[in-house]
C-alpha positions as CSV (number, residue, x, y, z in Angstrom):
1,M,69.0,9.3,-43.5
2,N,66.6,8.4,-46.2
3,T,65.5,5.3,-48.2
4,H,68.3,5.8,-50.7
5,T,70.7,5.2,-47.8
6,P,71.6,1.5,-47.6
7,F,69.6,-0.4,-45.0
8,E,72.8,-1.5,-43.3
9,A,73.5,2.1,-42.5
10,A,70.2,2.4,-40.7
11,V,70.9,-0.7,-38.7
12,Q,74.3,0.7,-37.6
13,A,72.9,4.1,-36.9
14,H,69.8,3.0,-34.9
15,G,70.6,-0.5,-33.8
16,A,71.6,0.5,-30.2
17,T,68.4,2.6,-29.7
18,V,66.2,-0.3,-31.0
19,L,68.0,-2.7,-28.6
20,R,67.4,-0.3,-25.6
21,V,63.7,-0.2,-26.4
22,C,63.5,-4.0,-26.7
23,R,65.5,-4.5,-23.4
24,A,63.4,-1.9,-21.6
25,V,60.2,-3.7,-22.4
26,L,61.5,-7.3,-22.2
27,G,64.5,-7.2,-19.9
28,P,68.0,-8.3,-20.6
29,H,67.0,-11.7,-22.0
30,A,67.4,-13.4,-25.3
31,D,63.8,-12.4,-26.1
32,A,65.1,-8.8,-26.4
33,D,67.7,-9.9,-28.9
34,D,65.0,-11.8,-30.8
35,A,62.7,-8.7,-30.8
36,W,65.6,-6.6,-32.1
37,S,66.1,-9.1,-35.0
38,E,62.4,-9.2,-35.8
39,T,62.3,-5.4,-35.8
40,F,65.0,-5.2,-38.5
41,L,63.6,-8.1,-40.5
42,S,60.2,-6.2,-40.6
43,A,62.0,-3.0,-41.4
44,M,64.0,-4.5,-44.2
45,Q,60.9,-5.7,-45.9
46,A,59.3,-2.3,-45.8
47,W,62.5,-0.4,-46.5
48,P,62.1,-0.1,-50.3
49,K,58.6,1.5,-50.0
50,L,59.5,3.9,-47.1
51,P,58.8,7.5,-47.9
52,E,61.8,9.9,-48.1
53,S,60.4,12.1,-45.4
54,T,60.2,9.3,-42.8
55,N,62.1,9.7,-39.5
56,V,63.8,6.4,-39.6
57,E,64.7,6.3,-35.9
58,A,61.2,7.0,-34.8
59,W,59.9,4.4,-37.3
60,L,62.3,1.8,-36.0
61,V,61.4,2.6,-32.4
62,R,57.7,2.1,-33.2
63,I,58.4,-1.3,-34.8
64,A,60.6,-2.3,-31.9
65,H,58.0,-1.4,-29.4
66,R,55.4,-3.5,-31.2
67,K,57.7,-6.5,-31.7
68,A,58.5,-6.4,-27.9
69,I,54.8,-6.3,-27.1
70,D,54.3,-9.3,-29.4
71,V,57.0,-11.2,-27.5
72,T,55.4,-10.3,-24.2
73,R,52.1,-11.6,-25.4
74,R,53.8,-14.8,-26.6
75,R,55.4,-15.2,-23.1
76,A,52.0,-14.9,-21.4
77,R,50.6,-17.7,-23.5
78,Q,53.4,-20.1,-22.7
79,A,53.6,-22.5,-19.8
80,V,56.7,-22.1,-17.6
81,P,58.2,-25.4,-16.6
82,V,59.1,-25.8,-12.9
83,E,60.5,-28.7,-11.0
84,H,58.0,-28.6,-8.1
85,L,54.7,-27.0,-7.9
86,P,54.0,-25.0,-4.7
87,E,51.4,-26.6,-2.5
88,T,49.6,-23.4,-1.7
89,P,50.0,-19.9,-3.0
90,A,52.0,-17.6,-0.8
91,A,50.1,-14.7,0.8
92,A,51.0,-11.2,-0.6
93,G,52.5,-10.1,2.8
94,S,54.2,-13.4,3.4
95,Q,57.2,-13.3,5.8
96,G,58.9,-16.0,3.8
97,R,59.5,-13.8,0.7
98,S,63.1,-13.3,-0.2
99,Q,64.5,-9.9,-1.1
100,S,64.5,-10.7,-4.8
101,D,60.9,-11.8,-4.6
102,A,60.0,-8.4,-3.0
103,R,62.0,-6.5,-5.7
104,S,60.2,-8.6,-8.4
105,A,56.8,-7.7,-6.8
106,E,57.8,-4.0,-6.7
107,R,58.8,-4.1,-10.4
108,H,55.5,-5.8,-11.2
109,E,53.6,-3.1,-9.4
110,L,55.6,-0.4,-11.1
111,W,55.0,-1.9,-14.6
112,S,51.4,-2.3,-13.7
113,A,51.2,1.4,-12.8
114,V,52.8,2.2,-16.2
115,G,50.3,-0.1,-17.9
116,D,47.5,1.8,-16.2
117,L,48.5,5.1,-17.7
118,P,46.5,6.4,-20.6
119,E,47.9,5.2,-24.0
120,K,49.3,8.5,-25.1
121,Q,51.1,9.1,-21.8
122,R,52.5,5.5,-21.8
123,K,53.7,5.8,-25.4
124,A,55.2,9.3,-24.8
125,I,57.2,8.1,-21.8
126,A,58.4,5.0,-23.7
127,Y,59.4,6.9,-26.8
128,R,61.1,9.7,-24.8
129,Y,62.8,7.8,-22.1
130,L,63.3,4.4,-23.6
131,G,63.7,5.4,-27.3
132,S,65.5,8.7,-26.6
133,L,63.3,10.4,-29.2
134,P,62.9,14.2,-29.3
135,Y,59.4,15.5,-28.7
136,D,59.0,16.5,-32.4
137,D,59.4,12.9,-33.4
138,I,57.1,11.7,-30.6
139,A,54.4,14.1,-31.8
140,E,54.8,12.7,-35.3
141,L,54.3,9.1,-34.0
142,L,51.4,10.0,-31.7
143,G,49.7,12.6,-33.8
144,G,49.7,16.1,-32.4
145,T,52.2,18.7,-31.5
146,A,55.6,18.5,-29.7
147,T,54.0,20.5,-26.9
148,A,51.2,18.0,-26.5
149,A,53.7,15.1,-26.5
150,R,55.8,16.9,-23.8
151,R,52.6,17.4,-21.8
152,S,51.6,13.7,-22.1
153,A,55.1,12.6,-20.9
154,A,55.0,15.0,-18.0
155,D,51.5,14.0,-17.0
156,G,52.4,10.4,-17.1
157,L,55.5,10.8,-15.0
158,Q,53.6,12.9,-12.5
159,S,51.0,10.1,-12.2
160,L,53.8,7.5,-11.7
161,R,55.5,9.6,-9.1
162,R,52.3,9.6,-7.0
163,H,52.2,5.8,-7.2
164,P,53.6,4.0,-4.1
165,A,55.5,1.5,-6.3
166,F,57.3,4.3,-8.1
167,R,58.3,6.0,-4.8
168,D,59.6,2.7,-3.4
169,H,61.5,1.9,-6.7
170,D,62.9,5.5,-7.0
171,G,64.1,5.4,-3.4
172,A,62.0,8.4,-2.4
């Protein structure tokens, strides 16, 4: 696929991948759909100037990832309305936590562990396992070789597997 290909063909060919990346970062909320739309609006503006040699899927995954991060940042700045404020914060090991609260805390710990990875490892994992990109394309995005991209993803997964939140989440 190249820039002489109609933009609509790129949307059809890569729309599902872009949506998977957005949902992986944001969850199955309307925010993911908004990030998907913002991705393709940005891409449409840049489409006429896109070089022929560009890997369109990798390019769209990178845009989607950035748009999803933008939404995450916006979320963090917004107040969340609640009907009643809690009187005191619950302790981390509180007996009163429901099962869904515990799963939410585990997911938070897991995403925190992902966030603690070095940038190249984190991006290599996201592009490979969320964006389904081959290592050659990941190397193009990160700068370096396919072997280095594969190593970054493997090292990142190894670090995550040692983290207690990953073991709990993975069922190990």
